[in-house]
FIPASE-524426 format. One line per field, with one value per atom (N, C-alpha, C, O, CB): residue number from 1; residue in one letter; atom name; x, y, z. Coordinates in nm, 4 decimals. Glycine has a CB too. Layout:
residues N
num	c(NUM_...)
residuo	c(A_...)
atomo	c(CA_...)
c1	c(X_...)
c2	c(Y_...)
c3	c(Z_...)
//
This chain:
residues 86
num	c(1_1_1_1_1_2_2_2_2_2_3_3_3_3_3_4_4_4_4_4_5_5_5_5_5_6_6_6_6_6_7_7_7_7_7_8_8_8_8_8_9_9_9_9_9_10_10_10_10_10_11_11_11_11_11_12_12_12_12_12_13_13_13_13_13_14_14_14_14_14_15_15_15_15_15_16_16_16_16_16_17_17_17_17_17_18_18_18_18_18_19_19_19_19_19_20_20_20_20_20_21_21_21_21_21_22_22_22_22_22_23_23_23_23_23_24_24_24_24_24_25_25_25_25_25_26_26_26_26_26_27_27_27_27_27_28_28_28_28_28_29_29_29_29_29_30_30_30_30_30_31_31_31_31_31_32_32_32_32_32_33_33_33_33_33_34_34_34_34_34_35_35_35_35_35_36_36_36_36_36_37_37_37_37_37_38_38_38_38_38_39_39_39_39_39_40_40_40_40_40_41_41_41_41_41_42_42_42_42_42_43_43_43_43_43_44_44_44_44_44_45_45_45_45_45_46_46_46_46_46_47_47_47_47_47_48_48_48_48_48_49_49_49_49_49_50_50_50_50_50_51_51_51_51_51_52_52_52_52_52_53_53_53_53_53_54_54_54_54_54_55_55_55_55_55_56_56_56_56_56_57_57_57_57_57_58_58_58_58_58_59_59_59_59_59_60_60_60_60_60_61_61_61_61_61_62_62_62_62_62_63_63_63_63_63_64_64_64_64_64_65_65_65_65_65_66_66_66_66_66_67_67_67_67_67_68_68_68_68_68_69_69_69_69_69_70_70_70_70_70_71_71_71_71_71_72_72_72_72_72_73_73_73_73_73_74_74_74_74_74_75_75_75_75_75_76_76_76_76_76_77_77_77_77_77_78_78_78_78_78_79_79_79_79_79_80_80_80_80_80_81_81_81_81_81_82_82_82_82_82_83_83_83_83_83_84_84_84_84_84_85_85_85_85_85_86_86_86_86_86)
residuo	c(M_M_M_M_M_A_A_A_A_A_E_E_E_E_E_Q_Q_Q_Q_Q_R_R_R_R_R_I_I_I_I_I_G_G_G_G_G_E_E_E_E_E_V_V_V_V_V_M_M_M_M_M_K_K_K_K_K_F_F_F_F_F_F_F_F_F_F_S_S_S_S_S_Q_Q_Q_Q_Q_P_P_P_P_P_S_S_S_S_S_V_V_V_V_V_A_A_A_A_A_A_A_A_A_A_V_V_V_V_V_K_K_K_K_K_I_I_I_I_I_T_T_T_T_T_D_D_D_D_D_G_G_G_G_G_E_E_E_E_E_V_V_V_V_V_R_R_R_R_R_V_V_V_V_V_G_G_G_G_G_D_D_D_D_D_T_T_T_T_T_I_I_I_I_I_K_K_K_K_K_F_F_F_F_F_T_T_T_T_T_G_G_G_G_G_H_H_H_H_H_T_T_T_T_T_T_T_T_T_T_D_D_D_D_D_L_L_L_L_L_T_T_T_T_T_M_M_M_M_M_P_P_P_P_P_L_L_L_L_L_D_D_D_D_D_S_S_S_S_S_M_M_M_M_M_E_E_E_E_E_V_V_V_V_V_N_N_N_N_N_N_N_N_N_N_Q_Q_Q_Q_Q_K_K_K_K_K_V_V_V_V_V_P_P_P_P_P_Q_Q_Q_Q_Q_A_A_A_A_A_V_V_V_V_V_A_A_A_A_A_G_G_G_G_G_D_D_D_D_D_Y_Y_Y_Y_Y_I_I_I_I_I_G_G_G_G_G_I_I_I_I_I_K_K_K_K_K_V_V_V_V_V_P_P_P_P_P_D_D_D_D_D_R_R_R_R_R_V_V_V_V_V_R_R_R_R_R_P_P_P_P_P_G_G_G_G_G_D_D_D_D_D_E_E_E_E_E_V_V_V_V_V_W_W_W_W_W_K_K_K_K_K_V_V_V_V_V_T_T_T_T_T_P_P_P_P_P_S_S_S_S_S)
atomo	c(N_CA_C_O_CB_N_CA_C_O_CB_N_CA_C_O_CB_N_CA_C_O_CB_N_CA_C_O_CB_N_CA_C_O_CB_N_CA_C_O_CB_N_CA_C_O_CB_N_CA_C_O_CB_N_CA_C_O_CB_N_CA_C_O_CB_N_CA_C_O_CB_N_CA_C_O_CB_N_CA_C_O_CB_N_CA_C_O_CB_N_CA_C_O_CB_N_CA_C_O_CB_N_CA_C_O_CB_N_CA_C_O_CB_N_CA_C_O_CB_N_CA_C_O_CB_N_CA_C_O_CB_N_CA_C_O_CB_N_CA_C_O_CB_N_CA_C_O_CB_N_CA_C_O_CB_N_CA_C_O_CB_N_CA_C_O_CB_N_CA_C_O_CB_N_CA_C_O_CB_N_CA_C_O_CB_N_CA_C_O_CB_N_CA_C_O_CB_N_CA_C_O_CB_N_CA_C_O_CB_N_CA_C_O_CB_N_CA_C_O_CB_N_CA_C_O_CB_N_CA_C_O_CB_N_CA_C_O_CB_N_CA_C_O_CB_N_CA_C_O_CB_N_CA_C_O_CB_N_CA_C_O_CB_N_CA_C_O_CB_N_CA_C_O_CB_N_CA_C_O_CB_N_CA_C_O_CB_N_CA_C_O_CB_N_CA_C_O_CB_N_CA_C_O_CB_N_CA_C_O_CB_N_CA_C_O_CB_N_CA_C_O_CB_N_CA_C_O_CB_N_CA_C_O_CB_N_CA_C_O_CB_N_CA_C_O_CB_N_CA_C_O_CB_N_CA_C_O_CB_N_CA_C_O_CB_N_CA_C_O_CB_N_CA_C_O_CB_N_CA_C_O_CB_N_CA_C_O_CB_N_CA_C_O_CB_N_CA_C_O_CB_N_CA_C_O_CB_N_CA_C_O_CB_N_CA_C_O_CB_N_CA_C_O_CB_N_CA_C_O_CB_N_CA_C_O_CB_N_CA_C_O_CB_N_CA_C_O_CB_N_CA_C_O_CB_N_CA_C_O_CB_N_CA_C_O_CB_N_CA_C_O_CB_N_CA_C_O_CB_N_CA_C_O_CB_N_CA_C_O_CB_N_CA_C_O_CB_N_CA_C_O_CB_N_CA_C_O_CB_N_CA_C_O_CB)
c1	c(-0.6393_-0.7176_-0.6855_-0.5674_-0.7156_-0.7696_-0.7725_-0.7531_-0.8141_-0.9431_-0.6546_-0.6056_-0.6393_-0.6112_-0.4635_-0.6898_-0.7245_-0.7127_-0.7809_-0.8798_-0.5816_-0.5619_-0.6488_-0.7191_-0.4862_-0.6791_-0.7960_-0.7188_-0.7902_-0.9575_-0.6394_-0.5724_-0.3977_-0.3046_-0.6411_-0.3875_-0.2682_-0.2210_-0.2768_-0.1907_-0.1587_-0.1308_-0.1030_-0.0360_0.0013_-0.1862_-0.1331_-0.0609_0.0067_-0.2804_-0.0872_-0.0105_-0.0393_-0.1406_-0.0450_0.0267_0.0259_-0.0006_0.0366_0.1718_-0.0453_-0.0540_-0.0395_-0.1108_-0.1781_0.0414_0.1153_0.0574_0.0812_0.2546_-0.0314_-0.1403_-0.2583_-0.2570_-0.1150_-0.3594_-0.3984_-0.3282_-0.2927_-0.5338_-0.2911_-0.2408_-0.3773_-0.4885_-0.2297_-0.3409_-0.4645_-0.3812_-0.2776_-0.6097_-0.4401_-0.3689_-0.4677_-0.5882_-0.3159_-0.3996_-0.4828_-0.5115_-0.4327_-0.3760_-0.5947_-0.5691_-0.6138_-0.7050_-0.6369_-0.6041_-0.6974_-0.7315_-0.6583_-0.6111_-0.8754_-0.9005_-0.8850_-0.9523_-1.0420_-0.8141_-0.8125_-0.8844_-0.9051_-0.6459_-0.9205_-0.9924_-1.0888_-1.0598_-0.9284_-1.2106_-1.3129_-1.3495_-1.3374_-1.2645_-1.4160_-1.4599_-1.4253_-1.3751_-1.5939_-1.4615_-1.4311_-1.5280_-1.5743_-1.3127_-1.5821_-1.6730_-1.6039_-1.5030_-1.7702_-1.6901_-1.7000_-1.7228_-1.8200_-1.8790_-1.5947_-1.6253_-1.5347_-1.5420_-1.7588_-1.4486_-1.3951_-1.2375_-1.1844_-1.4339_-1.1702_-1.0426_-0.9274_-0.9554_-0.9908_-0.8369_-0.7598_-0.5810_-0.5172_-0.8232_-0.5532_-0.3807_-0.2826_-0.2831_-0.3170_-0.2141_-0.1283_0.0278_0.0734_-0.1205_0.0987_0.2027_0.3416_0.3205_0.1461_0.4208_0.5012_0.6675_0.6826_0.4535_0.7650_0.8834_0.9489_1.0445_0.9302_0.8718_0.8604_0.7723_0.7809_0.9634_0.6491_0.5007_0.4384_0.4231_0.4083_0.3881_0.3113_0.2207_0.2496_0.3933_0.0929_0.0170_-0.1626_-0.2073_0.0622_-0.2404_-0.3596_-0.4549_-0.4571_-0.3553_-0.5352_-0.6768_-0.7998_-0.8308_-0.6759_-0.8678_-1.0377_-1.0634_-0.9967_-1.1712_-1.1341_-1.1917_-1.3134_-1.4168_-1.1975_-1.2754_-1.3874_-1.4686_-1.5886_-1.3700_-1.3971_-1.4666_-1.3763_-1.2615_-1.5130_-1.4141_-1.3599_-1.4365_-1.5448_-1.3261_-1.3783_-1.4308_-1.3580_-1.2463_-1.3883_-1.4938_-1.4705_-1.4921_-1.5639_-1.5893_-1.4118_-1.4395_-1.4718_-1.5365_-1.5533_-1.4070_-1.4257_-1.5917_-1.6366_-1.3959_-1.6904_-1.7691_-1.7556_-1.6651_-1.8298_-1.8293_-1.8326_-1.9031_-1.9990_-1.9250_-1.8322_-1.9170_-1.9066_-1.8212_-1.8600_-1.9789_-1.9917_-1.9133_-1.8684_-2.1106_-1.8976_-1.8192_-1.7622_-1.7932_-1.8544_-1.6612_-1.6108_-1.5453_-1.4809_-1.4971_-1.5735_-1.5234_-1.4341_-1.3860_-1.6156_-1.3845_-1.2373_-1.2587_-1.3764_-1.2292_-1.1958_-1.1930_-1.1939_-1.1751_-1.3085_-1.2245_-1.2730_-1.1093_-1.0212_-1.4411_-1.1252_-1.0098_-1.0550_-1.1680_-1.0077_-0.9635_-1.0731_-0.9667_-0.8526_-1.1543_-0.9777_-0.9126_-0.9580_-1.0773_-0.8997_-0.8306_-0.8515_-0.7292_-0.6146_-0.8466_-0.8195_-0.7047_-0.6556_-0.7155_-0.7383_-0.5417_-0.4209_-0.3650_-0.3380_-0.2950_-0.3454_-0.2729_-0.0887_-0.0211_-0.3310_-0.0732_0.0918_0.1195_0.0327_0.1533_0.2454_0.2549_0.2624_0.3038_0.4059_0.2211_0.2090_0.2666_0.2322_0.0990_0.3288_0.3976_0.3671_0.3243_0.5254_0.3743_0.3090_0.3727_0.4803_0.3298_0.2817_0.3397_0.2864_0.2610_0.4864_0.2777_0.2161_0.1048_0.0067_0.1936_0.0865_-0.0181_-0.1249_-0.0983_0.0506_-0.2431_-0.3559_-0.4482_-0.4764_-0.4736_-0.4838_-0.5679_-0.6767_-0.6812_-0.4866_-0.7677_-0.8984_-0.8567_-0.7522_-1.0205_-0.8622_-0.8356_-0.9728_-1.0650_-0.7671_-0.9771_-1.1398_-1.1078_-1.0146_-1.2384_-1.1827_-1.1664_-1.1810_-1.2516_-1.2886_-1.0928_-1.0734_-1.2223_-1.2527_-0.8991)
c2	c(0.4979_0.5754_0.6690_0.6960_0.5397_0.7577_0.9613_0.9370_0.8594_1.0793_1.0148_1.0501_1.1729_1.2642_1.0445_1.1998_1.3644_1.3614_1.2925_1.4296_1.4746_1.4826_1.5086_1.6053_1.5546_1.4361_1.5137_1.5133_1.5679_1.4410_1.4898_1.5186_1.5147_1.4987_1.4256_1.5256_1.4633_1.3915_1.4404_1.5626_1.3213_1.2376_1.3625_1.4552_1.1117_1.3547_1.4707_1.3584_1.4034_1.6095_1.2444_1.1556_1.0533_1.0474_1.1701_0.9242_0.7824_0.7214_0.7942_0.7311_0.6280_0.5682_0.4155_0.3575_0.6078_0.3580_0.2137_0.1130_-0.0053_0.2023_0.1601_0.0837_0.1079_0.1595_0.0553_0.0989_0.0399_0.0793_0.1945_0.0597_0.0575_0.1077_0.2359_0.2248_-0.0385_0.3021_0.4002_0.5376_0.5738_0.4485_0.6026_0.7585_0.8521_0.8381_0.7846_0.9648_1.0803_1.1760_1.2660_1.1821_1.1518_1.2513_1.3634_1.3564_1.2091_1.4490_1.5948_1.6051_1.6030_1.7423_1.6179_1.6297_1.7684_1.8548_1.5832_1.8023_1.9651_2.0295_2.1464_2.0095_1.8619_1.8968_1.8081_1.6886_1.9535_1.8550_1.7484_1.6913_1.7467_1.6388_1.5262_1.4522_1.3417_1.3115_1.4575_1.2557_1.0961_1.0352_1.0887_1.0414_0.9331_0.8331_0.6814_0.6252_0.8301_0.6510_0.4718_0.4117_0.4380_0.4198_0.3133_0.2651_0.3153_0.2618_0.2935_0.4185_0.4539_0.4070_0.3770_0.5650_0.4059_0.3356_0.5060_0.6199_0.2087_0.4733_0.5688_0.5270_0.4225_0.6104_0.6471_0.5987_0.6922_0.8147_0.6120_0.6354_0.7092_0.7278_0.6263_0.6282_0.8425_0.8216_0.9194_1.0129_0.9112_0.8747_0.9667_0.9316_0.8281_0.9760_0.9784_0.9755_0.8113_0.7696_1.0792_0.7328_0.5850_0.4887_0.3804_0.5366_0.5988_0.5316_0.5278_0.6290_0.5848_0.4019_0.3706_0.2481_0.1363_0.3615_0.2908_0.2295_0.2741_0.3887_0.2750_0.1435_0.1711_0.0743_-0.0460_0.1938_0.1483_0.0334_0.0652_0.1843_0.0241_-0.0057_0.0427_0.1229_0.0784_-0.1187_0.2133_0.2455_0.1877_0.1790_0.3527_0.1341_0.0673_0.1067_0.0818_-0.0017_0.2001_0.2838_0.3762_0.3605_0.2168_0.4962_0.5799_0.6745_0.7240_0.6197_0.6983_0.7903_0.9500_0.9908_0.7150_1.0154_1.1745_1.1495_1.0603_1.3062_1.2515_1.2241_1.0854_1.0778_1.3007_0.9639_0.8335_0.7877_0.6816_0.8746_0.9019_0.8357_0.7665_0.8061_0.9079_0.6768_0.6252_0.7596_0.8256_0.4665_0.7706_0.8569_0.8030_0.7170_1.0130_0.8417_0.7852_0.8355_0.7724_0.7878_0.9842_1.1009_1.1837_1.2189_1.1556_1.2520_1.3597_1.4602_1.4180_1.3019_1.5871_1.6853_1.7531_1.7041_1.7776_1.8630_1.9581_1.9930_2.0255_2.1210_1.9978_2.0770_1.9876_2.0256_2.1733_1.8575_1.7322_1.6721_1.6622_1.5686_1.6444_1.5220_1.3611_1.3166_1.5385_1.3010_1.1707_1.0605_1.1064_1.1048_0.9419_0.8380_0.7412_0.7278_0.8032_0.6380_0.5564_0.4513_0.4699_0.6254_0.3240_0.2181_0.1649_0.1262_0.1095_0.1633_0.1064_-0.0192_-0.0623_0.1950_-0.0874_-0.2006_-0.2551_-0.3552_-0.2613_-0.0881_-0.0479_0.0772_0.1606_-0.0267_0.0884_0.2260_0.3458_0.3146_0.2293_0.4758_0.5974_0.7232_0.7588_0.6077_0.7721_0.8942_1.0009_1.0204_0.9131_1.1291_1.2665_1.3010_1.2559_1.3822_1.4043_1.4438_1.3678_1.4198_1.4237_1.2393_1.1814_1.2233_1.2293_1.0753_1.2593_1.2874_1.1763_1.0586_1.3044_1.2243_1.0931_1.1427_1.2585_1.0774_1.0233_1.0331_0.9419_0.8204_1.0191_1.0239_0.9294_0.8645_0.9249_0.9939_0.7695_0.6821_0.6548_0.5976_0.5727_0.6988_0.6773_0.6039_0.6453_0.8469_0.4976_0.4222_0.5443_0.6422_0.2921_0.5247_0.6305_0.5868_0.6483_0.6108)
c3	c(-0.4452_-0.3185_-0.3068_-0.3287_-0.1956_-0.2690_-0.1925_-0.0681_0.0055_-0.1937_-0.0432_0.1030_0.1452_0.0677_0.1213_0.2430_0.2826_0.4165_0.4923_0.2434_0.4614_0.6038_0.6860_0.6570_0.6333_0.8176_0.8996_1.0169_1.1010_0.9174_1.0554_1.1860_1.2412_1.1623_1.2611_1.3303_1.3839_1.5429_1.6412_1.3611_1.5572_1.6920_1.7599_1.7143_1.6981_1.9236_1.9947_2.1308_2.2233_2.0450_2.1175_2.2501_2.2220_2.1523_2.4012_2.2564_2.2373_2.3890_2.4811_2.1660_2.4146_2.5318_2.5116_2.4298_2.5964_2.5769_2.5492_2.6084_2.5837_2.5935_2.6998_2.7690_2.7995_2.9113_2.8597_2.7614_2.6649_2.5103_2.5354_2.6786_2.3821_2.2547_2.2413_2.1898_2.1120_2.2801_2.2101_2.1644_2.2201_2.3416_2.0611_2.0240_2.0468_2.0261_1.8620_2.0981_2.1492_1.9856_1.9565_2.2938_1.9203_1.7671_1.7782_1.8607_1.6314_1.7480_1.7038_1.5585_1.4595_1.7338_1.5720_1.4203_1.3652_1.4213_1.3852_1.2730_1.2445_1.0995_1.0670_1.2380_1.0078_0.9341_0.8619_0.8551_0.8745_0.8016_0.7702_0.8929_1.0022_0.6747_0.8623_0.9753_0.9345_0.8262_1.0182_1.0535_1.0436_1.0921_1.1928_1.1128_1.0552_1.0849_1.1158_1.0731_0.9644_1.1939_1.2568_1.1001_1.0293_1.3977_1.0590_0.9406_0.8253_0.7146_0.9192_0.8502_0.7829_0.7945_0.9014_0.7855_0.6636_0.6919_0.7245_0.6869_0.5165_0.7819_0.8171_0.8205_0.8333_0.9536_0.8046_0.7950_0.8804_0.8685_0.6217_0.9514_1.0312_0.9503_0.8977_1.1781_0.9423_0.8445_0.9686_1.0458_0.6458_0.9503_1.0068_0.9915_0.9267_1.1526_1.0251_1.0099_1.0252_0.9599_1.1053_1.1275_1.1024_1.1578_1.2158_1.1276_1.1032_1.0933_0.9859_0.9176_1.1669_0.9497_0.8432_0.8464_0.8036_0.7427_0.9106_0.9789_0.9044_0.9033_1.1417_0.8470_0.8023_0.8319_0.8060_0.6784_0.8918_0.9885_0.9839_0.9832_1.1546_0.9809_0.9585_1.1020_1.1954_0.9402_1.1266_1.2237_1.2568_1.1906_1.2187_1.4139_1.4748_1.5342_1.5225_1.5346_1.6353_1.7375_1.7642_1.7227_1.8626_1.8431_1.8660_1.9708_1.9394_1.7551_2.0949_2.2046_2.1869_2.1550_2.3645_2.2284_2.2939_2.4387_2.4838_2.2361_2.5200_2.6783_2.7562_2.8606_2.7090_2.6759_2.7655_2.7319_2.7753_2.9555_2.6329_2.5218_2.3830_2.3095_2.4967_2.3450_2.2040_2.1435_2.1833_2.1803_2.0518_1.9259_1.7840_1.7626_1.9098_1.6925_1.5744_1.4694_1.3737_1.5420_1.5021_1.4557_1.4945_1.6084_1.4092_1.4319_1.5077_1.3863_1.2903_1.6279_1.4105_1.2967_1.3448_1.4470_1.2373_1.3071_1.2907_1.4419_1.4572_1.1578_1.5467_1.6322_1.7904_1.9060_1.5962_1.7315_1.8646_1.8573_1.7718_1.8077_1.9800_2.0514_2.0221_2.0418_2.2481_1.9811_1.9975_2.0622_2.0669_1.8205_2.1067_2.1106_2.0338_2.0065_2.2185_1.9778_1.8862_1.9424_1.9835_1.7327_1.9211_1.9434_1.8375_1.7372_2.0187_1.8618_1.7537_1.7789_1.8909_1.7486_1.6534_1.6833_1.6983_1.7219_1.5937_1.6607_1.6589_1.7272_1.7527_1.5073_1.7567_1.8284_1.7043_1.5927_1.9356_1.7340_1.6940_1.7542_1.8669_1.6885_1.7023_1.7931_1.7709_1.6571_1.7923_1.8736_1.8473_1.7253_1.6858_1.9624_1.6534_1.5324_1.3964_1.2878_1.5506_1.4318_1.3202_1.2597_1.3338_1.3421_1.1306_1.0246_1.0134_0.9889_0.8853_1.0329_1.0288_0.8949_0.8639_1.2020_0.8294_0.7002_0.6735_0.6927_0.5904_0.6240_0.5614_0.4723_0.4479_0.5016_0.3919_0.3115_0.2456_0.3036_0.3755_0.1253_0.0592_-0.0778_-0.1467_0.0222_-0.1171_-0.2497_-0.3522_-0.3279_-0.2748_-0.4909_-0.5983_-0.6885_-0.7907_-0.6974)
//
């Protein structure tokens, strides 16, 4: 599996469990597999939906700030990767 760094977690909201992510490189689309990594974080999940300014969007590009529902805690500073089959 190839991984491309696409962004960084800026903030985590526990209720509901949402990560605020800044996209810094490339793009990400609904349906992609993403991975969060950090000092104590290792979470891989399918990207089922994302929002920009409380509006669902099908894709995000560098410079966008997106909200993603996550099944577990992530932390500010964690890196976000797009996972693609080799």
